[in-house]
N, C-alpha and C positions, 0 to 999 in steps of 0.2 A: 671964833674960826669960821669966816665968811664961806670957806668950801666946804662945811661941813653942815652950814645951817640953812642952805637953800629950801626955798619952798618948793612944792612940787604940786602940779595941776590933779585937779581930780580925775581926769583922763588917766593919768599915770598911776594915781592909787587904785582905781577901778582895773588898769592894766595888769598891775601886781594881785589884787584881790580875786578876782572874778577866776581866772585861769588856776592860779594855785590851789584855791577852795575845790574847784574841781578834779586836779590834780590829786589832791590829799584824799578826796573821796574816793577817788577811783584807784589808788595804790594803796593807800595806808588804813582806810578805814574798815574795820575787822566786823563783818556781817555773818550771820548764821546761815550754812547752806548746805542741805541735805546731811544733817546730823554732825557737821563741823565748823570749824571757822576758817573762814577764806576773805577774800578781798574783792571787789567787783571787777578787777580786770581778769583776773583767774576765772570768775563765772562765764564773763563774756568769751573769753577765750575756749572755755570749755562748751560752749554753747556753739561756737563757729566748727569745733571738733565733731560735736554730733550732728550739726548740720552737713557737713562734707562728709562724715561717713567714711565707708571703704575706699573713696576715691581718692582719700587723703594721702594714702600710701604711693598711689600711682603720682599723684602731683609733686610728691616729694622725691621721689625717685627722678622723675622727669628733670626737676631743679637740678639734683647733683649731677646726673649725667650731663645736663645742658653745661654746667660751670666748669666740668673738665673738658668738653669739648671746645667750648670758648676760650678757655686758658690756653689749650693745644694751638688752636689759631692763633691767638694772640701771638705765642712764642714763635711760632712759625711764619706768620706775614706781618707781624706788627702793623696791623691797620692803624692809620691815622685817627680814625673816629675814636678808636681807642686811647692811643698814646698821646693825642692832643687834649684829651680830656682828663683832667686830675682824679676824679672820682672813679671813672671807668678803668682807668690804668692803673690805679691803686686796687680795684677789686679784680681784675683779670690778668695784671702783668706782675705776677708775684714771682717771690725767690723761690729757687729749685726745689728746697726742702718743703714748701708749702705746696708747691706744685706736684710733688711725688704723693703728698698727703690727698690732696684733693682727687688725682686720678685713683689713687686706692680705695678712696671714698665712693667712687663711681663702680669701680670693679665690684667693691661689697655691696652695693646697694642693688645691682643688676642683678647678682649672683643670689641674694636674699630675695628679690621680689619674685623671681622666675623659680626659686628652690631647684637651682641647678647646682653642679660642682659639690665640694665637700662638704658634708654636713655640719662641719665644725665652722664653717662661716655662716650658714644659713640657719643653724637651730634656734629653738625658741629661747634658749639660754644666752646666744651670741648676736649673730646678725638681726636674727628676727625679733629680738628683744629690742634691739636700737630702733630698727626701721618700724616697728609695729607698736611700739609702748612709749619709746622716749621721743623720737623725732615728731609726730603729729603733736604732741604737746609743745614741745619746743618751738615748732612752726607757727602753733596759733598765738602763743605767747608772744613770740616776735611780732606777729602783726600788729598785735593792739599796744603793747609796751612800745615797740618801735614809733608808732603813730603818736602815741598820747606822752610819752616821755619827756617831749618838750615841755608840757603843761608843768612839771616839777622841776625841769631843769634851768626853763629859758625867762621866767617872769620874777624871778626873785625869791622863792621860797627857800631856797638851799642859804642864800645870803642871809634871810633872817635867822634861821635856825643855826647856820653855821656859827654865828654869832652867839646866838643863846645858849650853844651846846659847848663852845669851846674852854669853857671854864672847866667842864666836865671831861670832855675827849682828849684836850690837850695833856691835863696832867698826868692822868691815868692811863691813856693810852699812847700818848704823843700823835694824836692825830688831830687834823681839822674838825670842827662840830658838825659839818655838814655831812660826815661821813656815818653818823647815827641814822641820818636817813636811809642810807643804803642798806643800814642794818634792819631797820625797821620793814623796809619793802621784801626784803628778804624773809624775815621772820614772820609776816603775815600773809606774804604771796608766794614767793619761789625764788631760791637761790640765784637763778639765772637771772631775773630781774635785778637783783643787787649786784650781780656781776657786769651786766649791760650798763648800768648806772655808772659803777665805778670805772669802767672803761670809757664813758663817754666825757666823764669830768676829768679823767686825765688825759685824753686828747684835748680837751677845751683848756687845759693848763689849770686847772684847780687844785689837782693833787701832784706832786711830787713821784718820782719813781718808787720811793721806798714807800710813801704813803698808799700809791694805788696797789704795790704788792701785797702790804700788810693788809689794806681793805679786802683786796680780792680773794686771799687764804685765809682771812680770819673772821670777816663779818659778814660772808656771803651765807648766811645761817640758814639751816634746812628749817623750812617752812613749820608751821603747828600742824598742819593738816599732815603732811608726809609723816611727822613725827609720830601721829596718831596710826598711819598706817604701818609702822615698823612696830611700835608697841603691840598691835592687834597681831601682827604674824607670830611674835612669839607668845601670843596667848595671855596677855599680862594687860589688857586694856583698862582693867578695872583699877589699875596703879597710874593711869596715866599723869596725874597731878604730881605726886611725888618724881616719876620719871622725868617729866619736863622740868621740875625745878632742880633736879640732879643733871640735866643737860645744861642749863641755864649757867649753873655754878661752874661745872667743869669746862663750860665754853668762855665763860669770863676769866678762869684761870689761865687757859689757853691763850687768850687775848692780851693777857698783861705778861706772859713769860715767854711765848715762842717768838714774836717780833724782838726781844732784845738778844735771840741767839741767832748763828748765823744757817740759812742763807739770807735772812730779811736783814739780820743786823748790817751785812754788808751794803744793800741797796742803797744808791745816794740818793742825797735830798736836794735833786735837782728836776726842774720840770722837763718835759717832752722836748721843749726847746733848749735844752743844758744850761738854762739859767738856773741859779739859785733859790733856794726856798726863801721868800721875802717875810719873814716874821712880823714887818709893822702892818702888815693886813690884818691882824688879829688884835692889833692895839687899839683900845677904845681913845679917841681923842678928848681933849677937855672940854666939858660943856655937853657931854653925852653920857648916857648911861647904857647898860649893856643892850636894853629893848630899843632906844631911841635911833643906836648906832646902827643895828642891824635893819630895823625898818628902813632907816636910811638908805644902807647898802641895797635892800631889796627892791627900793623907788629905783635908785640908779639903774639896776639891772634890767628892772621892767622898761624904763625909757628907751633901753637897747634891744629890745625883744624882737623888733622887725613886724612886718604887716602879717596878716592871715596867709599870704600866698608864701612867703619867706618860710614860714612856720611849718606849711605843708608841704614845700618842698624837702625840708630837712626832716621831716616826719617820715616822707617815702623812701629818702636817702638811708636812713637809720633802718627801714624795713627790709632795704635790697641788702644792705650790709649785713645784717644778722641773717636773713633766710640764705641769701645766696653765698655769704663769705662763711658763715658758721656751720651749717647743718652737714655740708661735706666732712669738716674735720671731725665732728661729733661722729659721724658715720663711721671714719678711719680709725680714728683712737680708740672709741667705745667699743667697736667689733675687735679689734686689736687685743685690747685691754680683757675683754670677755673670754677670748677665745684662749689666752694665758689660763686664766682662772679656772675655766672649764675643763680645758684639754690638757692641763700639764700640771705638774706638781709644785712648781715653782713658789707658789704663794703658801704651801704647806709647808715648803722647807723654811721660808722665810718668817714663818709663824715660830719655829720651832725655839729660837733665843728667847721667846717669851714667856715658855713654859715655867723656869724659875722665878720670873717676877710674878707671873699668877699664882705659883705655889707659895711664894714669899706673901702674897696677898690674901692668901687663904680662901680661894677663888674655888669651888667644887668644881671637878670634872675638868682638870687645867689643860689636860692633854687634848680634849676636844675643842676646848674654847679658844686655844693658841692658833687652830686651824683657821679660825673665823677671823683673825686680828688684820693680818695685812691683806686679805681676800677684798677687804673693803676699800681698797686703793682702785681697784677693777669697777666696782659699782656698790653703792650704800647698801642696797637692799639683799644683796647675798648673804653677809653676816647673819642678816635676821632669818634668811631661809636656812641656812644651816644650822642656826641655834636652836630652831624650832623643834627638833630631834633630841635636844638636851633634856635630860630630866629634871636638873637642879634649877627651880625660879630665879634664886640669886644670880645665877651664871646667865639665864637667860635675859635678866634684866640688866645685867653688866653689859653684855655683847651688844646688846639694843641700844643703850645709852652710848655705849662706844663709837657704833658705827654713826651715830648721827653726829656727836662731836668731831669725829675724824674728819667730816667737811670736805675733804678733796678725795673725789672719785673719778676715775677717768671717763665713764661713761656719758658723764655731762659735766662737771664743773670743772674739772681738770681740762676736758677739750676745749670748754668755753674761754678758759684761762689762756691755754697755749693759743688758741684762736684768734683772741683779743691782742690789743698792743702792750696789754699790762706787762711789764718786763720779769716774768717768771718762765722758766725751761721745764721739760719733764723732770730732770734730775732734780731741781730745785724741789718741784711739788712732792717729789716721793720722800724728801728729806724732811720737809715741812709735815708732812703725812706722819712720819714716823716720830718726830717732836711732839706733834699735837697727842698721838697716841700715849706716850711715855708720860706727858703732863696732865691729861685727863683721865687715864687709867686709873691710878691710885686714889684720885678724888671720887669719882664713881663706886669704886671698890668700897673705899671707906663709908660712904654713904650707904651702899647696899647692905654693907654689914650692921649699920644702925637700923635699917628698917626691917631685915629679916631676921 
């Protein structure tokens, strides 16, 4: 087959190998840092956070307020400099719903930064948590991940791994092989990195709507580092290995079962431009084995990578899109979710139907445990905080593991998904959250009974 056996120049081979290896090292190489396991991109992000210090909250506040004012000006004046530029128009000329969320985010951040208005908005458990603890981390991750993601996406690495891993990912999860890289980036680094990768791949036409929705809600795994923080909060850090193995097993069960149920089952297998999924892209032609075909696809992608200037411009656009587009959404939705969790009994009431299930699974202190189950939808760390006062070690173990495997929490992952172009809405995310809870809870409780 002449089309698949063409020779490639040394320049093309090096164009694939050098940036891809650098990208792998930055995003996926696990290294020990401050008594934990993390990746280089997370370390440089923390370094920037330390460097900017207290000024970071002012920078973020300025950005969120600027985006609200710029969006208002665009709506009112429709300046040609914005409307004639596809990138700026997409960033500033947004739909009424996103416009309202952006303005709400600006209001929340001004009240929180200045500590004025009702305490429900700016307290340390609501707006203060989002502004002081969450947004600085996201800001720094976005800057480095946005600039450096092209190393993973543009030079053929995903084409190689996509071909190699399709034999596993397609039969087990009905997903392309390249989705395994998204999962690894989340697992070793941060869930937000996985979502950003998924969103960019979807926008570039590599994932269908169903695949993007499944990967974004199923494979944006909680990092090893944060899992250690959660288990430490419930005073069981000496059990980290069985805890993380439990999380992995429950997560695999959810990844197999939940996408086969509504709403994910109903997502269509069409790309962002509405064309159907082309399965022939995963067929290995005659005369190739899985590695040679993957290598060929990688080199074809490397040939189209563009020059340094184009890659740099794309990286800057990624950063602007993430920092200016997503931070206001996280501030608005994250603060709202935490206000509901902290100041209303809604999540306690929503947890009551789980009491019979917890009793059936013979979980000690079932009533206390039930109040932690649904509150994880607001923020993943809240269940661990509430569980720290529960006496039973088994119950604390179950709550900690469940909060990590539930995966979707509105203070970060949920807000990022809604802020991206991945086709999921708030109601669907809540249903997926409940389904993940129902699937993972029996698995976790069963393993807990074996351990304790």
